N, C-alpha and C positions, 0 to 999 in steps of 0.2 A: 496389520496396514501399512505398507509403505507412502503410502501418500498424506505429504503432510499437510495440515489446514494450519491457517492463521485467520484471527477476524479483526477487525478495524472498528474502532468507537471513535466519535466525538465525543468531547465532555458538555452536557447539556447545558442550558443556561439557567433554569430554572431547577425547583426541588421535584416539582412535579416531573419533570424528564428525568431528573438523575435515580426517582425512584423506578421509572419506567424500561431505564438502562436497565438497573439491578433485574430485574425484571425477567428482560429478554436477554439478559447476559448469562442468568443458569438454566437457559431454555437452551444456549450456544454452547456452554459447558459441555451438558451432555454430549454433545461433538467428539469431547475430545480433542481438543485445538490443542495446538503448540504453546502459540501463546496469543492473546488479546493486547492487539496494538492503540494507540492514544495520541489523537491528534494535539497541535499544539499551533494555537492563532497564530498569524502574521504577529512579528516581531514578540511573539511569547506574550501574544494580548489574554492567551487563556492560561499561561502558565501556572496559576492556582488551581484553577478547578481541573485543569491536567493533571497532574499531579494526587488532587483527591480523589480522581477514580483511581489513578493508575496503581497506588498506595489500599486501596480498597479491593482490587482485582487483585494484588498480590496476599494481603490479608485472606480474604478468600481459598489462597492455595493456590493459585492460575500463575504461570508466566504472564507477566507485564512488561511490557516494551511501549515505555515511551519514546513520541517523535521530540526531534529537538532540533530545532531551526537556527540557523546563524544571521541572516541577517538582522540587519538594524539594532543586533546585541553588541557586545564587549568582550573581549577576552576573560575580563576579572569576572564578571555575571555567570559567562557559562562556563568559565573556571567550578564558581559556587553551585549551579544546577549540576554538573556532571556529580561534584559532593555530597549533594544530595540524594540523586539518586544510587550512591554506592551505599550510602547510610542506610537507605530504603532496600537494600538486597537488589536493587535490580543489575542483571547481567546482559540487557543487548538492548540496543539502541537503536529508533531509526533516525538516521544523521541528513536533513535537508540545508538546501538554501534557503529556502521561505522564500513569502513574497513579502514586501516592504510595507508597513502599515500604511494607514491614508496618513496624507497630514507628515507625515517625517520624512523627512529630506535626505537625512545621514544613509547609506548604508551599513552603518555599524564599521566593525573593525574586521570581519571578517565576509568577503565577500560572495563567495561561492561557497559548494559545499565540498570538495577536495578540500577545502582549506579548514574546514571545518573535521575533516575524519583527522586529515595530521596533524588538528591541534588536541582532539582527545587520545588520537593515538601517543602522541608528543608529553601529555599531562596525565596520561592512566594506563600506558602499554595496552595491555593485553588483557584489561579491566571489562572490558566490553564485547560484545559481538555488535560490530557494525553493520546496519544495513541501513544500502543507500536505494535511491529511485533511478529509475532506466524508465525509458522511452521509445517501444518499439516504433510507433509512429510520428517518433522525432519530437522534441521539446517544441512549443509552440515559438519558443524564442530564437530557438536555433538558425544560425544561419544557413546552415548547409545541413545536409544529415552525416557528412563526415566530424566535421565539425561537435555535433552531437556526440557521436561515437568518441571521438578524441576526450572530451570532455568526461563521458562516463569512464574512460580510460584511466583517468584523471583521478578519480576518485576511487577506482579500484586498487592506483597505484599509492593511495594514499593513505590503503587499509584496511578499505571494504573488504566485510569478508561475504559477505549475501547480497543482493539486489531486489526488490520489488518492485513489477512495474504498472507504469499508468494502468487503468481499465483501457481493454480497445474489444472491437467485435467483430477484428477480422483476424484470426489464426494465424493466418502465412505472414501480419506482419511481425507476428511474435517467433515463430521461425525463421525467416530473413534475419531477424536481429540478431539471434540467435549465432546466427552462418558470422554473423561479420563480425563479433565481439569474439567469436573462438579464432578466427583469422587474425585475429589482433592478438591472440597468446592470454585471452581473459576465461579463468577457468572458474568463477566465483559459480555457485548458485543463481538463478535470476528465475525468479517466481513470478508467474501469469498474477498480475491485480484483475482483481474480479469484479463489476460492479451489479446486481440484481438488479431487475426493470422491475420497479412498482407502480412508475407512472412514467410518459413519456414527454410529458411538459417539461418535469423536471430534469430527465435527464436529457433532454436537449439545451436544455440553460447549461448544468454541469459542464458538457461537451463541447459547448461555443465558450465558455469561458477556459478550457483548461486545454482547451485543441485535441479532445478525443474524435477522431470521423467517427460519423456512424454512418453509414453503407447507403447508397440510395435506395434499395429495394427495404432494409429494415423500413428508415424514416415512412415512405410512401404507405407500407403494410401500419404502422404504428396511428399515420394519420389517417387512414382511413379507417380505423375506429371509434374514433372521434370521440366522444365521451363513456364510449362504451370499456368499464372499465378493467371487466371478466375477461374479454378478449384481451386488452393491453399487457393484462395481468399473466395471463396465459401464453399470448405468441411470446411476453419476456422469455419467459419461466422454457421454452420453448428451446427458444435463441442461445439462450444462454446455458441451461446442460449441453447443446450439443456442442456449444465451445469449450466447455471445460473435460468434455468427451473426448474431443480432438487434440487439446492438449498435451490430454496425458498421457495417449496413443502413443503421441508423436515424442514422448519422453519430458516433458514437465515435472520437474521436483515436487511439486506442489503444488496448493492455490491458496491466494492470500484474497480473504472474502472483504469490501468496502460495507459493510451491512449496513447503515446510516443508522443504525443504534435499531433494528428491529430483527429478529430472526425467522420468521414464518420462512422466507423464501430461501437463506441462506442455510436453512436445513434440508429442505424440500431438494434443493440444487445437490447438496454435499451427499446426501443421503442415496440419490441416484446415480455420483459419482466416484464414489469414495475407495469401490472395489477397483479401476478400472487399471490399475499401474500393477494389481496382486493377478491379473488374468496376461499378464504380459503387454509388452509394446518398445518399440521401437526408439532404443537411449538417445536423442537428438539434444536433451536440451540443458545437461547436466548433474550435478548431484543435490541431496537432500542439503536443507539448510541446516 
């Protein structure tokens, strides 16, 4: 199977959450993902919990990929974190700008993701496979789409090996983004980020916060189901599965699922779409990570 799968977790805040994640992770491991990634709170606020999950994943024999954000951090702190990753056998990192923690006024010594990528390369050479973020619908803080493309290009020039996108529900946004990046000579794999839909109210809150667009027809359909959880789940499953099918047939090199620490929807979608690239597709979106 050529289609690559990767799956993201966030570090639980309670022992009960950690135990639940172990159970869900075991189910997802059966899908054979290339790696599990673990998010990193604003300014490294979940650093210890994130590292604990990363180490546990690695101990289970899976490739663990920690997120690392630079905003609100120092070079010395990032250097120490990188040394810890190397000691733990980590070889893949998701490098992000991140968000400034609430109440923190100073952005830190590195303000942008391209500066973080450049710093990682300067400190560690090729020790890490560096993944960065991409925004097919443009970063909500970008002044213009062209400016956002240039920001992405700077991350690639600094040494990024691959990218994972913000989630989206319009495949054309991804393909348009790919055309624009290829026109700039950017050839790294750009993996679509996929958000399964279990709760529309939760999705709406996330999307409002991060700038991801929910097409009007989708929003109105979800709203028509009111509190009918079964209909919301079924419609969300249909929408995301069709999105994944179109992305893979259009040449996307893999899928990265934002699992929200649960296995059921990611498992069901992946099992429906995982063989698509082997059936032949138009190569539009790059090579595997």
